[in-house]
C-alpha positions as CSV (number, residue, x, y, z in Angstrom):
1,M,0.0,0.0,0.0
2,A,1.4,3.4,-1.0
3,D,2.3,5.9,1.8
4,P,-0.3,8.6,2.3
5,F,0.2,12.0,0.8
6,R,1.5,14.2,3.6
7,V,-0.1,17.6,4.2
8,Y,0.9,20.1,6.9
9,I,-1.5,22.9,7.6
10,G,-0.6,26.0,9.6
11,W,-2.6,26.3,12.9
12,D,-3.3,29.5,14.7
13,Q,-5.3,29.8,17.9
14,R,-7.2,32.8,16.5
15,E,-8.3,30.7,13.5
16,S,-8.6,27.2,14.8
17,I,-12.0,26.8,13.0
18,A,-10.3,27.7,9.7
19,Y,-7.8,24.9,10.2
20,D,-10.6,22.4,11.0
21,V,-12.5,23.3,7.9
22,A,-9.4,23.3,5.7
23,K,-8.6,19.8,6.9
24,F,-12.2,18.5,6.6
25,S,-12.7,19.9,3.1
26,L,-9.3,18.5,1.9
27,E,-9.9,15.0,3.4
28,R,-13.4,14.5,2.3
29,R,-12.6,15.2,-1.4
30,A,-9.4,13.3,-1.5
31,S,-9.3,10.2,-3.7
32,L,-5.9,9.1,-2.4
33,P,-4.8,8.4,1.2
34,V,-3.7,11.6,3.0
35,A,-2.1,12.3,6.3
36,V,-2.9,15.8,7.5
37,S,-1.0,17.3,10.4
38,P,-1.2,20.8,12.1
39,I,1.9,23.0,12.4
40,K,1.4,24.2,16.0
41,L,3.9,26.6,17.4
42,D,3.7,25.5,21.0
43,D,4.4,21.9,20.0
44,L,7.4,22.9,17.9
45,R,8.8,25.0,20.8
46,T,8.4,22.0,23.2
47,K,10.3,19.8,20.8
48,G,13.1,22.4,20.4
49,L,12.4,22.8,16.7
50,Y,11.3,26.4,16.9
51,R,13.3,29.1,18.8
52,R,12.6,32.4,17.1
53,D,11.5,35.4,19.1
54,Q,8.0,36.6,18.5
55,D,7.9,38.9,15.4
56,P,5.4,41.8,15.8
57,L,4.9,41.8,12.0
58,A,4.1,38.1,11.8
59,S,0.4,37.8,10.9
60,T,0.0,34.2,12.0
61,E,1.7,31.7,14.4
62,F,3.0,29.8,11.4
63,T,4.6,32.7,9.5
64,Y,8.0,31.1,9.9
65,S,7.3,27.6,11.2
66,R,5.8,26.6,7.8
67,F,9.4,26.2,6.6
68,L,9.9,23.4,9.0
69,T,7.6,21.2,6.8
70,P,10.5,19.3,5.2
71,A,12.1,18.6,8.7
72,L,8.8,17.4,10.0
73,A,8.5,15.1,7.0
74,G,12.0,13.7,7.8
75,F,13.6,15.2,4.7
76,R,12.2,12.4,2.5
77,G,9.6,12.2,-0.2
78,W,7.2,14.9,-1.0
79,A,5.1,17.0,1.5
80,L,2.6,19.8,1.1
81,F,2.2,22.9,3.3
82,C,-0.7,25.2,3.1
83,D,-2.1,28.1,5.3
84,C,-5.2,27.3,7.4
85,D,-7.4,29.8,5.5
86,F,-8.0,27.4,2.6
87,L,-11.2,25.8,1.4
88,W,-10.5,22.7,-0.6
89,L,-13.1,22.2,-3.4
90,G,-11.0,19.9,-5.6
91,D,-9.4,16.5,-5.2
92,I,-5.9,16.9,-3.7
93,A,-4.9,14.0,-6.0
94,G,-4.7,16.5,-8.8
95,L,-2.1,18.5,-7.0
96,A,-0.2,15.4,-5.9
97,T,0.5,14.6,-9.6
98,Y,3.1,17.3,-9.5
99,A,5.1,15.4,-6.8
100,A,7.6,14.1,-9.4
101,G,10.6,15.3,-11.2
102,P,13.7,17.3,-10.3
103,K,12.1,20.5,-9.0
104,A,12.8,21.5,-5.3
105,V,9.4,23.1,-4.6
106,F,6.2,23.9,-6.5
107,C,3.9,26.8,-5.8
108,V,1.5,29.2,-7.5
109,Q,3.7,32.1,-8.6
110,H,1.4,35.0,-7.8
111,D,2.1,38.7,-8.5
112,Y,0.1,39.7,-5.5
113,R,0.1,43.4,-4.5
114,P,-2.8,43.9,-2.1
115,K,-4.1,47.5,-1.5
116,E,-5.6,46.8,2.0
117,K,-3.6,48.0,4.9
118,T,-4.9,45.3,7.3
119,K,-6.2,41.8,6.9
120,M,-7.8,39.1,9.0
121,D,-8.5,40.5,12.5
122,G,-6.5,43.7,12.0
123,A,-3.1,42.2,11.2
124,V,-0.8,44.5,9.2
125,Q,-1.0,43.7,5.4
126,T,2.6,43.8,4.2
127,V,3.7,43.8,0.5
128,Y,6.8,42.1,-0.7
129,P,8.1,40.2,-3.7
130,R,6.7,36.7,-4.2
131,K,4.0,37.4,-1.6
132,N,1.8,34.3,-1.1
133,W,4.2,32.0,-2.9
134,S,4.8,30.4,0.4
135,S,1.2,30.0,1.4
136,L,1.1,26.7,-0.5
137,M,4.3,24.8,-1.1
138,L,4.8,21.3,-2.4
139,F,8.3,20.3,-1.2
140,N,10.6,17.8,-2.7
141,C,12.1,16.9,0.6
142,D,14.9,14.9,-1.1
143,H,16.2,17.9,-3.1
144,P,19.5,19.3,-1.8
145,S,18.1,22.8,-1.5
146,V,15.2,21.6,0.6
147,R,17.4,19.4,2.7
148,A,19.5,22.5,3.4
149,L,16.3,24.1,4.9
150,T,17.2,22.8,8.4
151,P,15.6,24.0,11.6
152,D,18.8,26.0,12.3
153,I,18.2,27.9,9.0
154,V,14.5,28.4,9.7
155,N,15.3,29.8,13.1
156,R,18.1,32.1,12.0
157,E,17.3,33.5,8.6
158,S,15.2,36.5,7.8
159,G,11.6,36.5,6.6
160,A,12.7,37.8,3.2
161,Y,15.2,34.9,2.8
162,L,12.5,32.4,3.7
163,H,9.3,33.7,2.0
164,R,11.0,35.0,-1.1
165,M,12.5,31.5,-1.5
166,Q,16.1,32.7,-1.6
167,W,17.0,29.3,-0.3
168,V,16.4,27.7,-3.7
169,A,17.6,28.6,-7.2
170,D,14.8,30.1,-9.4
171,E,15.1,27.3,-11.9
172,D,14.3,24.8,-9.2
173,I,10.9,26.4,-8.4
174,G,8.1,24.8,-10.3
175,A,4.8,26.6,-11.1
176,L,1.4,25.3,-10.2
177,P,-1.9,26.4,-11.8
178,V,-3.6,29.3,-10.0
179,D,-6.7,27.3,-9.1
180,W,-4.6,25.4,-6.5
181,N,-4.1,28.7,-4.5
182,W,-6.9,31.0,-5.7
183,L,-6.6,34.3,-3.8
184,E,-10.0,35.6,-2.8
185,G,-10.2,39.4,-3.7
186,W,-7.4,39.2,-6.1
187,N,-7.7,36.4,-8.7
188,E,-10.4,36.6,-11.3
189,K,-13.3,34.1,-10.7
190,P,-13.3,31.2,-13.1
191,A,-16.0,31.2,-15.7
192,G,-17.3,27.8,-14.9
193,G,-17.2,26.1,-11.5
194,A,-15.0,27.0,-8.6
195,P,-11.2,26.9,-8.0
196,N,-9.7,23.7,-6.6
197,A,-8.5,25.6,-3.5
198,V,-9.9,29.0,-2.4
199,H,-7.4,31.0,-0.2
200,F,-9.1,33.6,2.0
201,T,-5.8,35.4,2.3
202,R,-7.4,38.8,3.3
203,G,-9.7,37.1,5.9
204,G,-12.4,34.5,5.8
205,P,-16.0,34.4,7.0
206,W,-14.9,33.2,10.5
207,F,-14.0,36.9,11.0
208,D,-17.0,39.3,11.3
209,Q,-15.6,41.8,8.9
210,W,-15.0,39.2,6.1
211,R,-18.4,37.5,6.1
212,D,-19.3,38.5,2.6
213,V,-16.2,37.4,0.6
214,D,-16.4,35.4,-2.5
215,Y,-17.0,31.7,-1.8
216,G,-17.7,32.6,1.8
217,D,-21.0,30.8,1.5
218,L,-19.3,27.6,0.4
219,W,-16.9,27.9,3.4
220,C,-19.9,28.3,5.8
221,A,-21.6,25.3,4.2
222,E,-18.5,23.2,4.6
223,R,-18.2,24.2,8.3
224,D,-21.9,23.2,8.8
225,E,-21.3,19.9,7.1
226,M,-18.2,19.3,9.3
227,L,-20.2,20.1,12.5
228,R,-23.0,17.7,11.3
229,A,-20.4,15.0,10.7
230,Q,-18.9,15.5,14.2
231,R,-22.3,15.2,15.8
232,L,-22.9,11.9,14.0
């Protein structure tokens, strides 16, 4: 039996419901075995894997810890990271087909330049090159550039080095179709159907001020379905 496709989703105490819905929506549409794990800051600190001081500009608890995904995966095989503010509407098996070949990491290569000054629950909205590339990353954990992304590097290097993917050569970054990381409020809505993965990067309907975002109704329906399943 093949090993499950490993997925690590960022967890933040302010958005725990977002994590739950992201995990539920991914798992129930997956046609291949998946193993979904949260990236929780307190757990990583307890294990000695995360030692950075708190960054006042970090908008989530997993701003930097996401780059520990290859270490958590044992630096072997392929592993996916995504933010918690995702709603999975497609089968993750379609994304898993990219887990092959010589690339070090795959991501949707957005040119994202938001105009909002704040996001989520009032967090500062920063603008920088390759913004949101790191919100979904498919890591080739056997690649030398990824193996070099050790806990020491993740704890020491700057946010620019990590999020702009300066740890890997440009030619080793593979491109994914935009519908695997469709940015609500930025990307154009597809003509037919919905994206495979909606990313509520500005803020999702679990925040009062973001209740009316595109596909927010689908997120609420998914949450309700999850709660029904839990009751059963």
